[in-house]
Each structure stands twice: as structure tokens, then as C-alpha cells.
C-alpha positions as CSV (number, residue, x, y, z in Angstrom):
1,M,0.1,-0.4,0.1
2,S,1.3,3.3,-1.1
3,F,0.8,6.9,0.6
4,T,0.5,10.0,-1.1
5,I,1.7,12.9,1.1
6,I,-0.4,16.1,-0.2
7,S,0.6,19.5,0.8
8,S,-1.4,22.3,1.8
9,T,-2.8,24.8,-0.8
10,P,-1.5,28.3,-0.8
11,G,-4.0,31.3,0.5
12,L,-6.1,31.6,3.4
13,T,-6.9,29.4,6.0
14,T,-10.3,28.0,6.7
15,K,-10.7,30.1,9.6
16,E,-9.2,33.3,8.0
17,R,-11.7,32.9,5.3
18,V,-14.4,32.5,8.0
19,L,-13.7,35.6,9.5
20,K,-13.4,37.6,6.6
21,L,-16.9,36.3,5.8
22,I,-18.1,37.4,8.8
23,S,-16.7,40.7,8.7
24,T,-18.8,41.1,5.8
25,H,-21.7,40.4,7.0
26,P,-22.8,43.1,9.8
27,E,-26.3,41.6,10.0
28,G,-25.1,38.4,11.0
29,I,-24.6,35.3,9.2
30,T,-25.3,31.5,10.8
31,A,-22.6,28.5,10.6
32,K,-24.9,26.8,8.0
33,I,-24.4,29.7,5.2
34,L,-21.0,29.2,6.0
35,S,-20.3,26.2,5.4
36,D,-22.7,26.3,2.3
37,R,-20.3,29.5,1.2
38,L,-17.5,28.4,1.9
39,N,-17.8,24.4,1.0
40,R,-16.7,23.0,4.4
41,P,-18.0,20.8,6.8
42,I,-19.9,22.0,9.6
43,S,-18.1,20.6,12.2
44,M,-15.1,22.7,10.5
45,I,-16.4,25.8,10.7
46,N,-17.6,25.2,14.4
47,Y,-14.0,24.2,15.6
48,C,-12.9,27.9,13.5
49,L,-16.1,29.8,15.4
50,K,-15.6,28.6,18.5
51,D,-11.7,29.7,18.5
52,L,-12.6,32.7,16.9
53,K,-15.0,33.5,19.3
54,G,-12.7,32.4,22.0
55,A,-9.9,35.5,20.8
56,K,-12.6,37.8,20.1
57,F,-12.8,37.9,17.2
58,I,-16.4,37.6,16.6
59,Q,-19.6,37.1,18.8
60,G,-22.4,35.3,18.8
61,K,-26.2,35.5,19.9
62,L,-28.9,33.3,19.6
63,N,-31.8,34.2,17.2
64,I,-34.9,33.2,19.5
65,E,-37.1,32.7,16.1
66,N,-35.2,30.1,14.4
67,K,-33.2,28.9,17.8
68,Q,-30.1,29.8,15.3
69,W,-26.7,31.2,16.4
70,I,-25.9,34.2,14.4
71,Y,-22.2,35.5,14.6
72,Y,-21.7,39.2,14.2
73,P,-18.0,40.6,13.8
74,I,-16.9,41.9,17.2
75,S,-17.4,45.6,16.1
76,F,-20.9,45.2,15.3
77,I,-22.4,44.0,18.4
78,D,-24.3,46.6,20.8
């Protein structure tokens, strides 16, 4: 059995792409929309969101109507 070692592709990391997309949506964006737009699994998006929230780059608020978390750039939170 042979193995192929792959190298990372140049460009932004998924976390950087998530942050960039959130920063272009001051009205907020859900993890599902991020997953769809970035073509990444929801589990990877949630991992990135957790790190970005911990680093205080973004903030999340629970939307009571549809019970989804909406993520905002930190500068747009009231």
C-alpha cells in the first residue's frame, strides 16, 4: 500500500476565510450559511467559530425565532 503526502494549498486558511466572510456581513450570518458558502463541513466551521469567539474576533447571539446562532464581527455588537 502506498501513501501520498499532500501539501497544503496556498491562500487563506479556513479560519481566515470564515472571519473574512463574517466581517462582510455586519447583519450577522449563521454557521450553516458559512458552511455552504465556503464549501466546508459544518464541524470545521463550528471549530473555527469556537476559536474566533475565544480570541474575541467575533460574537454570537442566539436568534430566538429560529433557534440558530448568528455570528457578528465584534465591532458590530451592541
